[in-house]
N, C-alpha and C positions, 0 to 999 in steps of 0.2 A: 521389262528389261531382262528379267530372268529367262523368259521364254526365248528371247533373241540370243542371249549368251549361250544358253544350253542347247539351243536348236531342237528342242522338243517340248511337248506340252506336259506340264506337271500333272500328276494323277492324284496327289493327296497334299493337304496342308494342315499343319498344326499351328495355331496362333494363341498367343497369350499377350495381355496388355493390361496397363493400369493407368490411372491418372493421379500423379503425385501433386500436381498443382491444383489448388482448390477451385480456381476459376474454370479449369478444364473439366474437373469432376462435376461442377455445378451445371455445365453445358451438356452433361451425359456423353462426354467424349474422352479420349485417352491421349496421353502425351508420351507414353513409352510403349513400344510394341516389339514383339519378336515373332517371326514367322519362320517355319521350316517347311520348304517345299520338297516333296519327293517326286522323282521322275521315273518313268517306266524303265530306263536304262539302269536304275539303281543309284544314280547320282542324287545328291541332296544340295539344297541351296538354303543358306541361312541369311535372313534379312533382319536387321535390327534398326529401329527407328526411335528417335527421341526428339522432342521439341525443345529440349532443355540444354542445348550446348551453348554455354556462355562464351566460349572461345571462337565462335563463328560457325558458318554453315559447313558442317563436316559431312561430306558425302564421298565415300570411297567404294571401289569394287575390287574384289580379289577373286580370282578363279584359280583354284588349286587342282592340279592334276598329277598323274603318275610320272609325267615327263617335264613338269615345271609349273610356273605360276605366272599369271597375268595380273597386273595391277593398274588401275586408273586412280591416281592419287588426287588429293585436294588441290585447288588452285590457291596460290599465294600471290601477293602483289609482285614479288620477285622470287627468284630461286636461291637467293643468298641466305646462307645460315652462318651464324657465328658460333664457334665452339671454343669455350674457355674452361678453366678449372671449375667455374661456377655452373656450367651446364651449356646447353645448346639453345640458341634463340633464333627465331625466324619471324618474318612478317606474319601478321595475323591472317586468318582466313577471311574470305568474303563474309559479310554480315548475314546475307540472306540469299535465297535462291534467285530473286530478280537480279541481284548483283552478279552472281556467278553465271547465270544463263542468259544474259542480255543478248549476246550474239546468237545463241541457239533460238531464242524467241524471235529474233529478226529473221533467221533462216526459215522458221516454221511459217511466219507470216508471208514471206516471199513464196514458199511452196504452196501455201493456201491460195494465194493470188494466181499462181500458175495453174492450180487445179481448177479454179472458178473461171478464169479468163482464157486459158489456153487449152483446157481439156486434158491436162497432164493427169495421169493416174495417181491417186493418193498413195503415199508411202505406207500409211497406216490403213489397213483394210478393215472392213466390217468384221471379218473373222478375228482380227486383233482386238477390236473393241469388245466383242462378245466374250473372247477368252479372258480378257482383263476383268470383265464383270463376273464371270463364273468363278475366277480365282478369288476375287474380293468377296463375293457372297459366301463361298466356302470358308474363307478365313474368318468372316464375321460369325458364321455359325460355329466354327471351331472355338473361337474366343468365348462364346456364350456357353458352349457345352463342355468346355475344357477337355476336348478329345480331338484326335485327328479326324478330318472329314475328307471323304473322297470328292474329287472335283469332277463334276459332270462333264462327259465328253461332248 
């Protein structure tokens, strides 16, 4: 997604992560991670992830630039918020990614069927898959070495 939003390929990544949940640590996995991607233009992208959001599936995107900001906010059951002297309340977030992305998954399946049955060109290319792998591999090496890692072109 960062590649798509930035419209360029990242050249370096720094990643740090930990497992605060014992069951995640026991599986040699992480539950909290932070990545910083650097791009040839000098732009940076910060990605933070956590499996521990008790208040729902929190996924937001903000793009900050010299002329403004773009935001994609969380989905709520409604857009109604109540503000009183006790504070602001709103509907809870979706509980998980299948809840939030049901329509997107249906669209992806429809597109897959169009690719297989009608010969439509896939929206995600082989180059996209390779780039995602290279970024992921560099992030894994960065996490292990605790240093920034160049991403192979």
